[in-house]
C-alpha positions, 0 to 999 in steps of 0.5 A: 500500500505504502509503496503505491502511495509513494509512487503516486506522489512521485508521479504527481510531483513530476507532473507538477514540475512539468506544469510549472516548467512548460508554463501550463495553466495553474489549475492543472496543479490542483487537478493533479494533486487533488485527484491522485492519480486520476488527475495526473493521468488526465494531464498525461493524456491531455498535455504530455502525450500530444507533445510526443505524438504530434500531428493534428490528431494529437492537437484535437485530443488536447483541445477536446480534453481542455474543452471537457475540463473547461468548457468556457475556455474557448469562449473566454479566449475568443472574447479577449481576442475579439476585444483586442482586435475585432477582425472578422476572423476573431468575431466569427470565432467568438460567435462560434464559441457563443453558439457552442454554449447556447448563447444564440442571441449573442452569436446572432448579434456578432454575426450581424456585426461581421456581415459588413463591407467586403463580408456582407455576402460571405456565405459562411457568415450568412449561414451561421447567422441564419442558423442563429436566427432559427435557434432564436425562433426568428425563421422569418428573418433567417429565410431571406438570408438563406434564399439570398445565399442560394442565389450565389451559385452552386458552391453555396447550395450545400447540404448545410444550407439546405438543412437550414432552409428546410428548418426555416421553411418548416417553422413558417408552415411552408411544408411542401418546400421544407420537405424538399429541402430537408429530404435533400439535406438528409440524403447528402449531409454527412453524419446524422443531423440531417436524417434526425431533423427530417424525421422530426419534420415528418413526425410533426406533420403527421407522417409517422410511418415515413419518420420510422423509415428514416429512423430505420435508415439512421439505425442502419447507418449507425450500425456501420459507424465507428464506435468513437462517433456513436456518442455524438450520434446518440443524441440525433438518434434519440431525436429521430426516435422520439419523432417516430414514436 
């Protein structure tokens, strides 16, 4: 027992030294020392392992671990950068971080601010603002943005645009148009969101049998999905299942 405690302490102290020498955030010291040895293992996987592994996957692992431990981190950093230099890039990053925290009103305001001058017709900003408006229940304001986006050419007619367009149309009771948009998005959008939202639309318009067909197809696709992506898919699957019930 005592040798194990001693090894855990030595392990933790070594990691604390690494925190200080490499200039990591000081909250890691608390995590490592208060949750021995689990905190040290988390630090090892989140900070040290990516340093040795290198590459984009390692950086993604590091970012994911930091996000799990401190969900507000990206928002704080983006807020600081946007305040120091309110460029379109920094504003877009802040709006995306706000969206990730469910702050859709703030995100919509920032996207509207960014859609000025040379960026007034930027397709990525237009789609992002439209999605924020839809989340806020302001589909009537989102629809003109999406229709203008669709007129910019084939490059702007993406599955993501079709999904937003279908959601706005459905919210405004334009069900025939929504069906076309959402069905196309469900068939072409990677992942499971398009299928789930189409199932919801079908369920809400009284087409339960068709919603169950979409759910069956979603389950078929899910069975072929790598386990690491199934957690993200679970929420969409539950949404589709509720609509088909």
